[in-house]
C-alpha positions in Angstrom: 0.1 30.7 31.0 -2.0 30.6 33.8 -1.9 33.2 36.8 2.2 33.5 36.3 1.2 35.1 32.7 -0.6 38.0 34.9 2.8 39.5 35.9 3.1 43.0 35.4 -1.1 43.3 35.0 -2.6 44.9 37.8 -3.3 47.9 36.2 -5.4 46.0 33.9 -7.2 43.4 36.4 -8.2 46.7 38.4 -9.8 47.4 35.1 -11.5 44.8 34.7 -12.7 44.7 38.4 -13.7 48.0 37.9 -16.2 46.3 34.8 -17.2 43.4 36.6 -17.7 44.7 40.1 -20.9 46.8 39.3 -22.2 44.4 37.5 -25.4 43.7 39.9 -26.7 47.1 38.9 -25.3 48.1 35.3 -24.0 46.2 32.7 -22.2 46.9 29.7 -19.2 45.6 28.3 -15.2 45.6 27.2 -13.0 44.4 24.4 -9.9 43.8 25.7 -7.5 44.0 22.5 -4.1 43.0 22.1 -1.4 41.3 19.4 -1.0 37.5 19.4 0.3 36.2 22.8 -0.5 39.0 24.8 -2.3 38.1 27.4 -5.7 38.4 26.3 -7.7 35.5 27.5 -5.6 34.7 30.5 -6.9 38.0 31.7 -10.2 37.2 31.2 -9.8 34.1 32.6 -8.6 35.5 36.2 -11.0 38.3 35.7 -14.4 36.1 35.5 -13.0 33.2 37.8 -15.7 33.5 40.5 -18.2 35.0 38.0 -21.2 33.1 36.2 -19.8 32.4 32.8 -21.1 31.9 29.5 -18.3 31.6 26.4 -17.3 31.7 23.0 -14.3 30.6 21.5 -13.6 32.2 18.1 -11.7 29.7 15.5 -10.5 30.5 12.1 -11.7 27.0 11.2 -15.1 27.7 12.0 -15.7 31.3 11.1 -17.5 29.9 7.8 -20.3 28.1 9.7 -23.4 29.9 10.5 -24.0 31.0 13.9 -21.8 28.9 15.0 -20.4 30.9 17.8 -23.8 31.6 19.0 -25.0 28.5 18.9 -22.3 27.4 21.3 -22.7 30.7 23.9 -26.5 30.0 24.5 -26.4 25.9 23.9 -26.4 25.7 27.8 -29.1 28.4 28.1 -30.9 27.3 25.0 -34.1 25.9 27.6 -35.0 29.7 27.9 -35.9 29.9 24.2 -39.7 28.9 25.3 -40.1 31.2 27.6 -39.1 34.9 24.6 -42.0 36.4 22.3 -43.3 34.6 19.5 -41.1 36.6 16.9 -38.0 36.7 18.9 -38.5 32.9 19.4 -38.4 31.9 16.3 -35.7 33.9 14.6 -33.8 32.8 17.0 -34.6 28.9 17.1 -34.1 29.3 12.9 -30.8 31.2 13.0 -29.2 28.2 15.5 -30.7 26.0 13.3 -33.0 24.7 15.9 -36.2 24.7 13.7 -37.4 25.6 10.2 -38.8 29.0 9.0 -38.5 31.9 7.0 -35.4 34.3 6.6 -34.8 35.4 10.4 -33.7 39.1 10.3 -30.4 39.4 12.2 -32.0 42.4 14.4 -34.4 39.9 15.7 -31.4 37.7 16.6 -29.8 40.2 18.0 -32.8 41.4 20.4 -33.9 37.7 21.4 -30.5 37.2 22.5 -30.1 39.8 24.2 -33.8 38.7 26.1 -32.9 35.6 26.6 -29.3 36.7 28.9 -31.0 39.5 30.3 -33.6 36.8 31.5 -31.0 34.2 32.5 -29.4 37.3 34.7 -32.5 37.8 36.2 -31.4 35.8 39.2 -27.9 36.1 39.1 -25.1 38.3 37.1 -23.8 37.0 33.6 -20.6 37.3 32.3 -20.3 36.4 28.1 -17.2 35.9 27.3 -16.4 36.1 23.3 -12.6 34.8 23.0 -10.8 35.4 20.2 -13.9 37.3 18.5 -12.1 38.1 15.6 -12.4 34.4 14.2 -15.6 34.5 14.9 -18.0 33.8 12.4 -19.0 37.3 11.0 -23.2 36.7 11.8 -22.5 35.6 16.0 -20.3 38.4 16.0 -22.4 41.0 14.9 -25.5 39.4 17.3 -23.2 40.0 20.7 -22.2 43.3 19.2 -25.5 44.4 18.8 -26.0 42.8 22.1 -23.3 44.6 24.1 -24.5 47.9 22.9 -27.6 47.6 25.0 -26.4 45.8 28.1 -26.6 49.5 30.5 -29.3 48.4 32.6 -29.0 44.6 32.3 -27.1 42.8 34.9 -24.6 41.2 32.2 -21.3 42.2 30.8 -19.7 40.9 27.8 -15.8 40.5 27.6 -14.3 40.4 24.0 -10.7 39.7 23.1 -9.7 41.0 19.7 -6.0 41.2 18.5 -5.2 44.5 17.8 -4.5 44.6 14.0 -7.9 42.9 13.0 -10.9 44.9 12.4 -14.5 43.5 13.9 -17.6 44.6 14.7 -16.9 45.1 17.9 -14.5 48.0 17.1 -17.1 51.1 18.6 -17.0 49.4 22.1 -14.8 50.6 24.8 -11.8 48.9 24.6 -8.8 48.1 27.0 -5.2 47.7 25.1 -3.0 45.1 26.4 0.6 46.5 25.6 4.0 44.4 25.8 5.2 43.5 28.9 8.3 46.3 30.3 11.4 45.6 31.2 10.7 45.0 34.6 7.8 42.8 34.5 8.7 40.7 31.2 12.0 40.0 33.5 9.9 38.8 36.5 8.0 36.5 34.4 10.8 34.8 32.5 12.1 34.4 36.3 9.0 32.7 37.2 8.7 30.8 34.0 12.5 29.5 33.9 14.7 30.5 36.5 17.8 28.5 35.9 18.9 30.0 32.4 22.2 31.1 32.0 22.7 34.9 32.1 23.7 35.1 28.1 20.7 32.5 27.2 18.1 34.9 29.6 19.3 38.1 27.6 18.7 36.8 24.4 14.9 35.5 25.3 14.1 38.8 26.5 15.5 40.5 23.6 13.4 38.1 21.1 10.3 37.9 23.2 10.2 41.4 23.6 7.8 41.6 26.5 5.3 39.0 24.6 4.2 36.7 27.7 3.5 33.8 25.8 6.6 33.4 24.1 8.5 34.4 27.6 6.3 31.3 28.9 7.1 29.1 25.5 10.5 29.4 24.5 12.2 28.8 27.4 11.4 25.0 26.6 12.7 25.4 23.2 15.8 28.1 23.6 17.4 26.8 20.1 14.6 28.1 18.0 13.3 31.7 18.5 10.1 31.2 16.5 6.9 30.4 18.3 5.3 29.0 15.7 8.8 26.9 15.0 8.9 25.6 19.3 5.0 24.3 18.7 6.3 22.2 15.4 9.0 20.9 17.3 6.9 19.3 20.2 4.7 17.9 17.2 7.4 16.6 15.5 8.3 14.5 18.9 4.6 13.0 19.3 4.1 9.4 17.9 2.3 9.6 14.5 -0.9 8.9 15.5 -1.0 11.8 17.9 0.7 14.2 15.6 -2.3 12.8 12.8 -5.1 13.8 15.6 -3.6 16.5 16.1 -3.2 18.1 12.6 -7.0 16.2 12.0 -8.0 18.9 15.1 -6.3 21.2 13.5 -7.9 21.5 10.2 -11.3 20.6 11.5 -14.2 23.3 11.7 -15.2 21.5 15.4 -13.6 20.5 18.4 -14.6 17.0 18.3 -11.9 14.2 19.9 -13.8 11.8 17.5 -14.2 13.3 14.5 -10.2 14.7 15.1 -9.4 10.4 15.7 -11.8 9.0 13.2 -10.3 11.5 10.1 -6.7 10.6 11.7 -7.5 7.0 11.4 -7.9 7.2 7.4 -5.1 9.5 7.2 -2.4 6.7 9.6 -4.5 3.8 10.3 -6.3 2.4 13.3 -6.0 4.8 16.4 -5.6 4.5 19.6 -8.6 6.3 22.4 -5.5 7.5 24.3 -3.9 9.6 21.4 -4.2 12.6 22.4 -2.6 11.7 25.7 0.9 12.6 24.3 -0.2 16.4 23.1 -2.0 16.9 26.6 1.5 16.2 28.5 3.2 18.3 25.7 1.1 21.2 26.7 -0.6 21.8 23.1 -4.1 21.0 23.6 -6.6 20.3 26.7 -8.8 17.6 25.9 -12.5 17.5 27.9 -16.2 16.2 27.6 -15.2 14.7 24.4 -14.1 18.2 23.1 -10.2 18.8 22.3 -9.2 22.5 22.6 -5.7 24.2 21.6 -3.8 25.8 24.6 -3.0 28.6 22.3 -4.6 29.8 18.6 -1.1 30.3 17.7 -0.4 26.6 18.0 -3.5 25.6 16.2 -2.4 27.5 13.4 1.2 26.9 13.5 0.2 22.8 13.1 -2.5 23.6 10.3 -0.2 25.3 8.4 2.7 22.9 8.5 1.4 20.5 5.8 -0.9 19.9 2.9 -4.5 19.4 4.8 -5.7 18.3 2.0 -5.7 15.0 2.8 -7.1 15.8 5.7 -10.2 17.9 4.7 -10.7 14.5 2.4 -10.7 12.5 5.1 -12.8 15.0 7.1 -14.9 15.2 4.5 -15.9 11.7 4.7 -16.6 11.7 8.6 -18.8 14.3 7.9 -21.1 12.7 5.9 -24.4 13.2 7.8 -23.6 17.1 7.8 -23.5 18.5 4.4 -23.1 22.1 5.5 -19.7 21.4 7.1 -18.9 18.4 4.6 -18.9 21.1 1.7 -16.2 23.2 3.0 -13.8 20.0 3.6 -14.7 19.0 -0.3 -14.3 22.4 -0.9 -10.8 22.9 0.7 -9.4 19.6 -0.6 -10.2 20.4 -4.5 -7.3 20.4 -6.2 -9.0 22.8 -9.2 -12.4 23.3 -10.9 -15.3 21.5 -9.4 -18.8 22.3 -10.3 -20.1 19.3 -8.0 -18.5 21.3 -5.1 -19.3 24.4 -6.5 -22.7 23.9 -6.8 -23.0 22.3 -3.2 -21.7 25.2 -1.8 -24.1 27.4 -3.5 -26.9 25.2 -1.7 -25.7 25.6 1.2 -25.3 29.0 0.4 -28.7 29.6 0.3 -29.1 27.4 3.7 -27.6 29.8 5.1 -29.0 33.1 4.0 -32.3 30.9 5.1 -30.9 31.1 9.0 -30.4 34.2 8.6 -26.7 33.9 8.2 -26.1 36.2 5.2 -22.1 36.5 6.2 -21.6 32.5 5.6 -23.8 33.1 2.4 -21.4 35.3 1.0 -18.0 33.5 1.7 -19.9 29.8 0.1 -21.1 31.8 -3.0 -18.0 33.6 -3.5 -15.9 30.3 -3.0 -18.8 28.8 -5.5 -17.8 31.0 -8.1 -14.0 30.3 -8.1 -14.7 26.3 -8.1 -17.5 26.4 -10.7 -18.1 27.0 -14.5 -17.0 29.8 -16.1 -20.5 31.2 -17.1 -21.8 30.6 -13.2 -19.2 32.9 -12.3 -20.6 36.0 -13.0 -24.0 35.2 -11.6 -22.9 33.6 -8.3 -20.2 36.7 -7.7 -23.6 38.9 -8.2 -25.7 37.1 -5.8 -22.9 37.3 -2.9 -23.1 41.2 -3.7 -26.6 41.3 -3.6 -26.6 39.8 0.0 -23.7 42.1 0.8 -25.8 44.8 0.6 -28.5 43.1 2.7 -25.7 43.4 4.8 -24.4 46.6 5.4 -21.0 45.5 3.5 -19.6 48.2 0.8 -16.3 46.8 0.9 -17.6 43.3 -0.1 -20.0 44.9 -2.8 -17.4 46.8 -4.4 -14.5 44.1 -4.8 -17.5 41.5 -6.0 -18.8 43.6 -8.7 -15.8 44.6 -9.7 -14.6 40.8 -10.1 -17.9 40.2 -11.8 -17.4 43.1 -14.2 -14.2 41.6 -15.6 -16.2 38.6 -16.8 -18.6 38.0 -19.8 -21.9 39.2 -18.4 -25.3 39.4 -19.9 -27.5 42.7 -19.9 -29.6 41.6 -17.0 -26.3 41.1 -15.0 -24.6 43.9 -15.9 -27.6 45.9 -15.2 -27.8 44.6 -11.6 -23.9 45.1 -11.3 -24.8 49.3 -11.8 -27.7 49.1 -9.4 -25.8 46.9 -7.2 -23.1 49.7 -6.4 -25.3 52.6 -6.2 -27.4 50.5 -3.0 -25.4 52.5 -0.7 -26.1 55.5 0.6 -28.6 56.3 -2.5 -25.8 56.7 -4.8 -25.6 59.8 -2.8 -21.4 60.1 -3.5 -22.6 60.0 -7.5 -24.9 62.3 -8.8 -24.4 62.2 -11.9 -25.0 58.6 -12.4 -28.5 59.2 -11.9 -28.8 59.7 -15.5 -27.8 56.5 -16.6 -29.4 54.4 -13.9 -32.3 55.7 -15.5 -31.3 54.7 -19.2 -30.6 51.2 -17.8 -33.9 50.9 -16.3 -35.3 51.5 -19.4 -33.3 49.2 -21.2 -33.5 46.3 -18.7 -37.6 47.1 -18.8 -37.6 46.9 -22.1 -36.4 42.7 -21.5 -39.7 42.8 -19.3 -37.3 42.8 -16.1 -40.0 44.7 -15.0 -38.7 44.6 -10.9 -35.0 45.1 -11.7 -36.2 47.9 -13.7 -38.1 49.3 -10.8 -35.6 49.2 -8.2 -32.7 50.8 -10.5 -35.3 53.6 -11.2 -36.2 54.0 -7.5 -32.2 54.5 -6.7 -32.2 56.9 -9.1 -35.0 58.7 -7.6 -33.6 58.8 -4.4 -30.1 60.2 -5.9 -32.1 63.7 -6.8 -33.5 63.8 -3.9 -30.0 63.7 -2.1 -27.6 65.3 -4.7 -28.8 67.2 -7.7 -28.3 65.7 -11.1 -29.9 68.8 -13.3 -32.9 69.6 -14.7 -32.0 67.6 -18.0 -31.3 64.1 -16.1 -34.5 64.4 -14.2 -37.2 64.9 -17.0 -35.2 61.9 -18.7 -35.3 59.9 -15.2 -39.4 61.4 -14.9 -40.0 59.9 -18.8 -38.9 56.2 -17.8 -41.1 56.9 -14.1 -44.1 57.1 -16.6 -43.1 54.5 -18.9 -42.7 51.6 -16.1 -45.3 53.0 -13.6 -48.0 54.3 -15.9 -50.4 53.5 -12.4 -50.8 56.8 -11.0 -52.4 55.6 -7.6 -49.0 52.5 -7.5 -46.8 53.9 -4.3 -43.7 53.7 -5.9 -45.1 55.9 -9.2 -46.5 58.4 -6.7 -43.2 58.5 -4.3 -40.7 58.5 -7.7 -42.7 61.2 -8.9 -42.2 63.1 -5.4 -38.2 62.5 -5.6 -38.1 64.0 -9.4 -40.5 66.4 -9.5 -41.3 67.8 -6.2 -42.6 70.9 -7.9 -44.0 70.9 -10.5 -46.0 67.6 -9.7 -46.8 68.6 -6.4 -51.1 68.1 -7.1 -50.4 64.6 -8.3 -48.2 63.4 -5.5 -50.8 65.3 -3.0 -53.8 63.6 -4.8 -51.8 59.6 -4.6 -50.9 60.6 -1.0 -54.3 61.5 -0.1 -55.8 58.3 -1.5 -53.4 56.1 0.0 -53.3 57.2 3.1 -54.7 53.7 4.4 -51.4 52.1 3.3 -50.9 49.5 5.1 -47.8 48.1 4.2 -44.8 49.6 6.6 -42.4 49.3 3.8 -44.7 51.3 1.2 -45.7 53.5 4.3 -41.7 54.6 4.8 -41.0 55.8 1.2 -44.8 57.4 0.8 -43.5 59.4 4.0 -40.8 60.2 2.2 -42.8 61.7 -0.5 -44.6 63.6 1.3 -42.2 65.3 2.5 -40.6 66.2 -0.3 -43.5 68.3 -1.6 -44.3 70.1 1.8 -46.6 67.9 3.1 -45.5 67.4 6.6 -48.5 66.6 8.6 -48.9 63.4 6.0 -45.1 62.5 6.1 -45.4 62.2 10.0 -48.3 60.1 10.0 -47.0 57.9 7.0 -43.2 57.5 9.2 -45.0 57.4 12.3 -46.6 54.2 10.8 -44.2 52.2 9.1 -41.4 52.6 12.3 -43.4 50.1 14.4 -44.1 47.9 11.6 -40.8 48.0 10.3 -39.2 47.3 14.2 -41.4 44.0 13.9 -39.8 43.0 10.7 -36.2 43.9 12.5 -35.0 46.2 9.4 -33.4 48.5 11.3 -32.1 50.1 8.3 -35.3 51.3 6.9 -36.1 52.4 10.7 -33.7 54.4 10.4 -34.9 56.3 7.5 -38.3 56.6 8.8 -37.5 58.0 11.9 -35.5 60.9 10.1 -38.1 61.2 8.1 -40.6 61.4 11.3 -38.3 63.5 13.3 -37.7 66.1 10.3 -41.2 66.7 9.7 -42.3 66.7 13.4 -39.9 69.4 13.8 -41.6 71.8 11.1 -44.8 71.1 12.6 -44.0 71.9 16.0 -44.2 68.5 17.5 -40.9 68.7 19.7 -41.7 66.6 22.0 -42.1 63.6 19.2 -39.0 65.0 17.3 -36.4 64.8 20.1 -36.9 61.1 20.8 -36.9 60.2 17.1 -33.9 62.2 15.9 -31.8 60.7 19.1 -32.6 56.9 18.2 -32.0 57.9 14.1 -28.4 58.8 14.9 -27.9 55.8 17.0 -29.2 53.4 14.3 -27.8 55.4 11.5 -24.1 54.6 13.4 -25.6 50.7 14.1 -26.5 50.2 10.4 -23.7 52.4 9.0 -25.8 55.1 7.1 -23.2 57.9 7.6 -25.0 60.2 5.2 -28.5 59.5 7.7 -26.1 60.2 11.0 -26.1 63.6 9.5 -29.3 64.3 8.7 -30.4 63.1 12.1 -28.1 65.5 13.9 -29.2 68.7 11.8 -32.7 68.0 13.0 -30.9 67.7 16.2 -29.4 70.8 15.8 -32.8 72.6 14.4 -34.6 71.6 18.0 -31.7 72.7 20.0 -32.0 76.3 18.9 -36.1 75.8 19.2 -35.5 75.4 22.6 -33.0 78.0 22.8 -30.3 76.2 23.3 -28.3 78.1 20.8 -24.3 76.7 21.6 -25.8 72.8 21.5 -27.5 74.0 18.0 -24.2 74.8 16.4 -22.6 72.4 17.8 -24.7 69.4 15.9 -24.9 71.9 12.9 -21.4 71.7 12.3 -20.8 67.8 12.9 -23.9 67.6 10.4 -22.3 69.6 8.1 -19.0 67.6 7.8 -20.7 64.7 7.4 -23.1 66.5 4.7 -20.0 68.3 2.9 -18.4 64.7 3.0 -21.1 62.8 0.7 -22.0 65.9 -1.3 -25.8 65.2 0.9 -27.7 68.7 0.0 -30.8 67.2 2.6 -28.6 67.4 5.2 -26.8 70.5 4.3 -30.1 72.5 4.0 -31.1 71.6 7.8 -28.0 72.4 9.1 -28.4 75.9 7.5 -31.6 76.2 8.9 -30.5 75.2 12.7 -27.6 77.9 12.2 -29.8 80.4 11.3 -32.7 79.7 14.2 -29.3 80.1 16.4 -28.6 83.1 14.6 -32.3 85.0 15.0 -32.1 83.6 18.8 -29.1 85.4 19.3 -30.2 88.7 17.0 -28.1 88.3 14.4 -31.0 88.1 11.5 -28.2 89.4 8.9 -26.7 86.4 9.3 -30.0 84.2 9.5 -31.6 85.7 6.7 -27.3 85.5 4.7 -27.7 81.9 5.6 -31.2 81.4 4.5 -31.2 83.2 0.9 -28.1 81.0 0.0 -30.1 78.1 -0.1 -31.8 79.3 -2.8 -28.9 79.2 -4.9 -28.7 76.0 -7.1 -24.5 76.7 -7.0 -24.9 76.6 -3.1 -24.2 72.8 -1.9 -27.4 73.4 0.6 -29.4 74.2 -2.1 -31.8 71.1 -2.5 -35.0 71.8 -5.3 -37.6 71.4 -2.4 -36.3 72.2 0.6 -35.1 75.3 0.2 -38.7 76.4 -0.6 -39.9 75.6 2.6 -37.9 78.1 4.9 -39.4 81.4 4.0 -41.2 82.3 7.5 -37.6 82.2 8.7 -36.1 84.2 5.8 -39.1 86.8 6.4 -38.2 86.9 10.0 -34.6 87.6 9.3 -35.7 89.7 6.3 -38.1 92.2 8.2 -35.0 92.8 10.7 -32.1 93.8 8.7 -33.5 95.8 6.3 -33.6 93.0 3.3 -37.2 92.8 2.9 -37.1 94.4 -0.8 -34.0 91.5 -1.4 -36.6 88.9 0.1 -39.6 90.0 -2.1 -37.7 89.7 -5.4 -36.7 86.2 -4.9 -40.8 85.4 -3.7 -41.5 87.3 -7.1 -38.9 84.3 -9.2 -40.6 81.5 -7.3 -44.2 79.7 -8.9 -46.8 79.0 -6.6 -47.6 75.2 -6.2 -49.9 73.7 -3.8 -47.5 72.5 -1.8 -49.1 73.2 2.1 -45.4 73.8 3.4 -44.8 76.4 0.5 -48.4 77.7 0.4 -47.5 78.5 3.9 -45.0 80.3 3.8 -45.9 82.4 0.7 -49.0 83.7 2.5 -46.6 84.0 5.9 -43.8 86.3 3.9 -46.8 88.4 2.2 -48.3 89.2 5.6 -45.1 89.8 7.0 -43.8 92.0 3.9 -47.0 94.0 3.6 -48.6 93.5 6.4 -52.9 93.6 6.3 -55.6 91.9 8.1 -56.7 90.3 5.1 -53.0 89.0 4.5 -52.6 87.6 8.3 -55.7 86.1 7.9 -54.6 83.8 4.7 -51.5 83.0 6.9 -53.9 81.8 9.9 -55.6 79.4 7.8 -53.1 76.6 8.8 -53.4 74.0 11.0 -50.4 73.3 11.7 -49.4 74.2 15.3 -45.9 75.9 14.9 -47.0 77.4 11.8 -50.5 78.8 13.6 -48.2 80.3 16.3 -45.7 81.9 14.0 -48.4 83.4 12.6 -50.9 84.8 15.6 -47.2 86.0 16.8 -46.6 87.9 13.8 -49.8 89.5 13.8 -50.0 90.4 17.5 -46.4 92.2 16.5 -47.8 94.1 13.9 -51.0 95.0 15.7 -49.4 96.5 18.5 -47.5 98.3 16.3 -50.9 99.7 14.5 -51.4 100.3 18.7 -54.4 97.8 18.6 -53.0 96.7 21.6 -56.4 94.9 23.2 -56.2 93.0 20.0 -52.4 92.2 20.0 -52.8 91.0 23.5 -54.9 88.5 22.6 -52.8 87.1 19.9 -49.9 87.2 21.5 -51.0 85.3 24.4 -52.4 82.8 21.8 -49.1 82.9 20.8 -47.0 82.5 24.2 -49.1 79.6 25.4 -48.6 77.9 22.0 -45.2 78.0 22.0 -44.8 77.4 25.6 -46.9 73.9 25.1 -44.6 72.9 22.2 -41.6 73.8 23.9 -39.8 76.4 21.8 -38.9 79.2 23.7 -36.9 80.3 20.8 -40.4 82.3 20.2 -42.1 82.1 23.0 -39.6 84.4 24.8 -40.3 86.6 21.8 -44.0 86.8 22.4 -43.2 87.6 26.5 -41.5 90.7 25.6 -44.0 91.9 23.1 -46.9 91.1 25.8 -44.7 93.4 28.0 -44.1 96.4 25.4 -48.2 95.7 25.1 -48.7 96.5 28.9 -49.0 92.8 30.1 -46.5 90.7 32.3 -46.4 87.1 31.5 -45.7 84.1 34.3 -42.3 82.6 33.8 -42.4 79.4 31.8 -43.4 76.3 34.1 -40.8 73.7 33.3 -42.4 71.2 30.4 -42.2 67.9 31.9 -40.5 66.4 29.0 -37.6 69.0 29.3 -36.6 67.6 31.9 -36.1 63.8 30.7 -33.3 63.2 28.2 -34.4 61.8 24.3 -34.6 58.4 25.2 -36.5 58.2 28.8 -38.9 61.1 27.1 -39.6 58.1 24.2 -39.8 55.4 26.6 -42.5 57.7 28.6 -44.2 58.1 25.9 -44.9 54.4 24.7 -45.6 53.9 28.2 -48.2 56.2 28.5 -49.8 54.7 25.5 -50.3 51.8 27.4 -47.7 49.5 25.8 -46.3 46.7 28.2 -42.2 47.0 29.1 -42.0 43.7 26.6 -43.8 46.0 23.9 -41.9 49.0 24.5 -38.4 46.9 24.4 -39.4 44.9 21.5 -40.0 48.5 19.7 -37.1 50.2 20.4 -34.9 47.3 20.6 -34.2 47.1 24.6 -35.0 43.7 27.2 -37.7 44.6 28.9 -35.8 45.0 32.3 -34.0 47.9 30.9 -36.9 50.1 30.0 -38.0 49.3 33.5 -34.9 50.2 34.8 -35.4 53.5 32.4 -39.3 53.9 33.8 -38.1 54.3 38.0 -35.6 56.8 36.9 -38.5 58.4 35.0 -41.1 58.1 37.5 -39.4 60.4 40.6 -38.0 63.4 37.7 -42.0 63.5 36.9 -43.4 63.3 40.0 -45.2 60.4 39.4 -45.3 57.2 41.2 -47.2 55.1 38.3 -47.4 54.9 34.6 -51.1 55.7 34.6 -50.2 59.2 35.7 -47.5 59.3 32.5 -50.2 60.8 30.1 -51.3 63.4 31.9 -47.7 64.5 33.1 -46.6 64.7 29.6 -49.5 66.5 27.9 
């Protein structure tokens, strides 16, 4: 449409200019949305005219090609791959088909792309344009969306144009919506396009175009045809046959090569002259440059491709592409009239090659197409294999659709078990807790046919359900019997973890023994679920240690979905140990990654942990707001750990405000199996908070009655909770001595505080001051003013004033900054920090330059002392 097509777009042009003007200081992303022909591409082209641009254009015909869009985008800067860190270089080179290697993780491909673009922008800012991004192949689109979320400190801006009625991975990014032009702007544009129109024709075109700029610029040349598609086809009909054949081949082709289109056209209509495209260029349908043909608008391409039987064209293109099997097989499939197992088998092979390049979405599409073209006996297995890949890609909608289709086919026992397991693979099956027993039965029956790996995966899924939802004691017992049969080795990490999930109160000693024996575990995935197991049985120090080890290993593998889970466990456990400085960045990152990896129940879990942190820091309003958000997520999914954690956060906030009765009521309800926040293990780990609240609201007898009904276990958290509660309810030197045996910093400080309060009431003031002073200093160091202020008040009553709590250096930083500062203090380089956190090293450098003045330091070598 050119500049004429920008009439009436002053506000939108200003918005784009604002995004681009500050590119040297900060990056970002903007998605331009709107209907077909509204001028998205013209607006972006105008805004970036003076910029350095890397661009990729999505086309419907290329959407099945692995990383086609990313390859096109990065081709001009491909030399920069050599400077990338080894794992990133290998992942990106494999994805782009430039090297052979193991299947690359999509997040490593994303980090490599971010690093490459950041390096390219180091000398001159860079604009990345993804035009018609809704038609990019899914793998490329997800990589670019990943990059777009991490451009805050890079001299890079990503602009994507997307149809407003088409979902895409860019949906969560800042957006600018282009509406149709208003009446005055539409009239001005039509005047500029066709100044000599008769008044009645002008009025008709304004009415038909309805403010669409493309319609206003194209329809005047064909006033008798009110539809754009018809107008484009009329132009094609007026072209020479050879040109029309070339256009049809170009419209159907999944590439932009002029030679490919001409060769395919020659198969259809005979010899084609090298100038065959010239009439189409003059008709303003296409542009031809550097051996590539580009339609002036996607609507032109789709109109031409939909105007005829394209099977002969696909057949011709398949002949032309004989040396490119991955592209050829798609044209063969499109040219097929009915079932064809040969084509289906080749599609399955193409799917395998796509998967090995990390293009999971392409592999899914190829397998689904193969299932429809192939023999009946292979249809179900191919659909289920595609569904397995969809689980890996996080596409719940695709899994449900494929499994449902496969379920209507005759399936063997193993295939049917696989189908059941696949549906439960999302959200750990928390939407349907009743399915745990059914999964156990499936696991046992599959084990009978010696498919041990599948049986264990099914059993693991069932165990996970028992953490998030409550299937009842009978289901737990049945599951445990199956676990004992399938995993007889008590030191098998899977057996330890599943026992913790299924029997967190009755097999505590066995789980703790297994965790101790496996303390040297070096596999990050196993360490992750051992950390989860430790959480179940209240071994929070082990949970923090295992998950802390798992996080960097899983990051290095690019397994962000599992990184999210490990971070959530790490944050949850560290809060209970009193390591607020370690918990804050872990919880915030867990939430961010949970959103990015589409794990809504973990979003709620991470927010609930942040609510606890806010309460402990005395930020009551923030704590309640975060708890409310977490509860909405937890109730929607019936996720009990989310609700239990949010309930504790609310109780802490209530205690901070002196509402001890409300705090006790909230916590007491967690022990009721009928309460949504009741979780078999977690409700046993809030006894210290219950004890503090109970003695302050005259409900000590109610708590004592509850404790009497609880069977003691070897759980460290539960054991301390009982000792602390007994000391508070029936204080004595001996009782507090038992409570002070804990080595966990927060728990010991709480016991010191409670003992100091009791000693002061007994008028043992000198002893009380020692205990209260120790508690105050510990709480100050831990960053928990909720209890630190309580210790100060008690000391004042005991006749000793306390200095005001000095602001902790860690309090001056955002959780994100704190995480970076801690890694820098450990001695990691900017590149290493970037690889850990999936940021470019330049972004890390920018954050450190903000952190230094906040902390009053001038170099990273001083960070360690300040943070300590």
